[in-house]
C-alpha positions in Angstrom: 102.4 89.7 97.5 98.8 90.5 98.7 97.8 92.5 101.8 97.5 89.4 104.0 101.0 88.3 103.1 102.3 91.8 103.7 100.8 91.9 107.1 102.3 88.4 107.9 105.8 89.5 106.8 105.6 92.8 108.8 104.5 90.8 111.8 107.4 88.4 111.5 109.9 91.3 111.1 108.6 93.3 114.0 107.3 90.7 116.4 104.0 92.5 116.6 100.7 90.7 116.3 99.0 90.4 112.9 96.0 92.3 114.3 98.2 95.3 115.3 100.1 95.3 112.0 96.9 95.2 110.0 95.5 98.1 112.1 98.6 100.1 111.4 98.6 99.3 107.7 95.0 100.3 107.4 95.7 103.6 109.2 98.7 104.3 107.0 96.6 103.7 103.9 93.8 105.9 105.2 96.1 108.8 106.1 97.8 108.6 102.7 94.4 108.5 100.9 93.1 111.5 102.9 96.2 113.5 102.1 95.9 112.7 98.4 92.3 113.7 98.4 93.4 117.1 99.7 95.7 117.3 96.7 98.7 116.9 99.0 101.6 114.5 98.8 103.2 112.0 101.2 107.0 111.8 101.0 108.8 108.9 102.7 112.5 109.6 102.5 114.4 106.6 101.1 111.2 105.0 99.8 109.3 107.4 97.6 106.6 110.0 97.2 102.8 109.5 96.7 101.2 112.5 94.9 98.3 113.4 92.7 98.7 114.3 89.0 96.1 115.7 86.7 95.7 113.9 83.3 94.7 116.3 80.5 91.6 115.6 78.5 92.3 113.8 75.3 90.7 112.1 72.3 90.3 108.3 72.1 88.6 105.6 70.2 85.8 103.3 71.5 87.4 99.8 70.9 84.0 98.2 70.3 82.7 100.6 67.6 85.8 102.6 66.5 83.9 105.8 67.3 85.9 108.8 68.4 85.3 109.8 72.0 86.4 112.6 74.3 88.2 111.3 77.4 87.7 114.0 80.2 90.6 115.2 82.4 90.9 113.5 85.7 93.1 113.3 88.8 95.1 110.1 89.3 97.4 109.0 92.2 101.1 108.5 91.3 104.0 107.0 93.1 107.6 108.1 92.4 110.2 105.7 93.8 113.1 107.3 95.9 116.7 106.8 95.1 117.3 104.2 97.9 114.4 102.1 96.7 115.5 102.3 93.1 119.1 101.3 94.1 117.8 98.4 96.2 115.7 97.0 93.4 118.6 97.4 90.9 120.9 95.5 93.3 123.2 98.4 93.9 125.2 98.4 97.2 125.2 101.3 99.6 128.5 103.2 99.8 
């Protein structure tokens, strides 16, 4: 599902216009991005947590030349699914 399809599905579920849904989705993405840039996290109970993790520097190989290279450390966004989302995907029923 791409962004346009997501907007369309949310609009159908909520009865809101596609324009308002797209505006809300863009705002949500912007807020999450801003929080992650500040090294914070965003926790949505029942869905999951967006956070930032730091990957350590490591050694690698240039696939074209086989030459050894040093890959620097960097920060990457991560998403950890919540229990409710995991259960829904696995097909488990709520108690």
